[in-house]
C-alpha positions as CSV (number, residue, x, y, z in Angstrom):
1,X,164.8,148.1,33.0
2,X,161.1,148.8,33.8
3,X,160.2,150.1,37.2
4,X,156.6,148.9,36.9
5,X,155.4,145.7,38.6
6,X,155.1,142.8,36.1
7,X,151.8,140.9,35.8
8,X,149.5,143.8,36.7
9,X,146.7,144.6,34.3
10,X,146.7,148.3,33.3
11,X,144.9,150.4,30.7
12,X,146.8,151.1,27.6
13,X,149.4,153.9,28.1
14,X,148.6,157.5,27.1
15,X,151.0,160.3,26.4
16,X,151.4,163.2,28.8
17,X,153.9,166.1,28.4
18,X,156.4,166.6,31.3
19,X,158.7,169.6,31.2
20,X,158.2,169.7,27.5
21,X,158.9,166.0,26.8
22,X,156.4,163.3,25.9
23,X,156.1,160.6,28.6
24,X,154.0,157.4,28.4
25,X,151.9,156.8,31.5
26,X,148.8,154.7,32.4
27,X,145.5,156.5,33.0
28,X,144.4,156.4,36.6
29,X,147.8,155.9,38.2
30,X,149.1,158.8,40.3
31,X,151.1,161.3,38.4
32,X,153.9,160.9,41.0
33,X,154.0,157.1,40.3
34,X,154.0,157.7,36.5
35,X,156.9,160.1,36.8
36,X,159.0,157.8,39.0
37,X,158.3,154.9,36.6
38,X,159.6,157.1,33.8
39,X,162.8,157.8,35.9
40,X,161.8,161.4,36.5
41,X,162.7,161.9,40.1
42,X,163.2,165.7,40.2
43,X,159.8,167.4,40.2
44,X,161.0,170.9,40.7
45,X,163.1,173.2,42.9
46,X,162.5,174.0,46.5
47,X,163.8,177.1,48.3
48,X,167.2,175.4,48.4
49,X,168.3,174.1,45.0
50,X,170.4,171.4,46.7
51,X,167.1,170.0,48.0
52,X,164.8,169.6,44.9
53,X,161.1,168.7,45.2
54,X,160.1,165.1,44.6
55,X,157.6,162.5,45.8
56,X,158.2,161.9,49.5
57,X,155.2,160.6,51.4
58,X,153.0,159.5,48.4
59,X,149.8,160.2,50.4
60,X,149.3,164.0,50.2
61,X,150.7,165.1,53.6
62,X,154.1,166.6,52.8
63,X,153.4,168.8,49.8
64,X,156.8,168.0,48.3
65,X,155.4,166.8,45.0
66,X,153.7,170.0,43.9
67,X,153.5,170.4,40.2
68,X,151.6,172.6,37.7
69,X,149.3,170.4,35.7
70,X,147.3,172.1,32.9
71,X,147.9,175.4,34.6
72,X,146.8,174.3,38.1
73,X,149.0,173.7,41.1
74,X,148.4,170.1,42.3
75,X,150.0,167.4,44.4
76,X,151.4,164.8,42.0
77,X,150.8,161.9,44.4
78,X,147.0,162.7,44.5
79,X,146.5,163.5,40.9
80,X,145.6,160.7,38.5
81,X,147.1,160.6,35.0
82,X,144.8,161.7,32.2
83,X,145.7,161.7,28.5
84,X,147.2,164.9,27.2
85,X,148.1,166.4,30.6
86,X,150.8,169.1,30.5
87,X,153.0,169.0,33.5
88,X,155.6,171.6,34.6
89,X,157.4,172.6,37.8
90,X,155.5,174.5,40.3
């Protein structure tokens, strides 16, 4: 089952690497949206392992979606997908 909205025109998917695994995503969509669409809901660990990091507000306010992308710490909800990105937990 796809989590993407049907009938929306998107660019051809590209491959990004997330936690060492290839993931198909569409350029320009937010990294958080791409991960959720790929059923990756756990972005990393917080101070309490019972409360993992994930996308929460989807507008850059809460900082819960922090990931390391190509070596830089970024908010996944504000970072667009670009071909070849390497994504790991913060």
